[in-house]
N, C-alpha and C positions, 0 to 999 in steps of 0.2 A: 692534138685534138682534130677530129674530123667532123664535118657537118654535111648534111644534105639539107639544102635550103630550098623550100618550095614556096613560090608565091601562090597564095590561095585566096579563093573567094570566101571560103569558110573551112574550118577544121575543128575537130573535137577529139577528146580522149574519153573512152569509157572503160571503167574498171568494175568488174563484177556486176555488169548490166546497169551501172549508174554513170551518167555523164559527170565527169569530175572537172572538166574544163572545156571551154569552147571559145572560138574567136570567129570574127567575120574577116573582112579584107585585111590581109597582112602576110606574115611568114609562118610557116610550120618549119621549125628547126629540129632536125634529128641530130643528136649530139653523141659522138663516141669519144671516150676518154681513155688514154693510156697512161701507164705509170710515170713516164717521163714528162708528162705535161706540167707546165708551170704557169705562174701568173702572166708571164710574157705571152704564152700561147692564148690564154684567156683574153688578154687585152687586145691582141691582134685580131682575133676572131670577132670580138664584140664590136670593135671599130669598123671592121669590114661589113659585118651584118647591118649595122645601123647607117652606114654611109653608101652601101651598094645601090647604084642608080638603076633599078629594074622596074620601076613603076612608070606608067605612061603619063606624059604631060598632055597639054591641050592639043598638040599636034600629033598625038599618038606615038611619040618617040619615047623610048625608055630613058628618061632623064631625071626621074625623081626617086628619092630615097624613101624608106619606110617612115622616117621622121617627117619628110615633106608632105606625105599623104596621111599622116596621123594614123598609121596602120597599127595593128596589134601583132603580137608575137606569141606563139605557143611553142614551148621547148619540151622535147621528149628525149629522155636518155635512151641510148640504143648501143649497147656494147657490140652488137653484131657488125657495126661499121668497121671494126678492126679485124674482121674475119680474114684469115689467110686461106686461099684456095690453091696454093702452089702445088701441094702434094695430095694425091688421091681425090676422093669425092666428098669427104667429110671436112667441113671447115674447121680450122684451128682458131681459137680465140685467145691464144697465149699473149698477144700484144695488148689486149683489153685490160684496163686497170681492174684490180680486185675491188669489190664493192666498198670496203672500208676506206680505200684511197679515192675511188671514183666519186663517192657521195660528197666528200669534202670539196673536190674540184668542181663538181656539178653546182654546188651551192655558191661557190665563189664566182662561177660563170654567170649564174642567174643574177647575183648582186651587181656584177660589172655590166651586164647587159641592161639591167634596169637603170643603172646610172647613165649609161650612154644614151638610152632611149628616153630618159626622163619620165618614165612611168612603169607601172607593174607589168610583168609578163605573165602569161598563163603557163601552167605546168602540167606535165604528165605526173605519174606517181613513180618515183625512183624505185627500180627493182621489181615493179609489179608487172603482171601480164596485162597488157593494155590492148584495146582495140582502138586504132587510130583511123579516123575517117577524114577525108578531105575532098574538096573540089579544087583541083589544081587550076590556077588562072594562067592561061596562055597556051600550053603549059610553059612555065618557067621553072626550071630545076637546076640548081647550081651546087656543085660539090666544092668544098674548101678543106684544106688540110694545113694546119699551122706549121707542120714540119716541112711542107713542100709548098711554099707560098707562090703559087702560080696565078 
């Protein structure tokens, strides 16, 4: 699993000109899933996301987690995070999980993230064409890959 995690002042998802989800202060999580992902990948990422200390404390140091600041999370599935650009100019998405596999792992990811966060998260629409809007806070943008735990 791969994520692009963005600390945001606000973020929203619009589908067919209708806002389907919106958050204020928190994280926008773009989530890419591959066939080999397991519950272990889900657990690792959810723990990291909810414990990552990238929110400012009273001294303006990044010392607080999303839980510490009672922030919100918006998760958007994005198979293009597994694009391979090694050959030519057209990306290959062969590593991205097929929708019937990805949707199951996506739902498990959401359940685990809500468990770790102790509250509901907002969602995009799996498989839909979405307009994602955000105001990046900082900007703070972090990529994580459960197969390459750096």
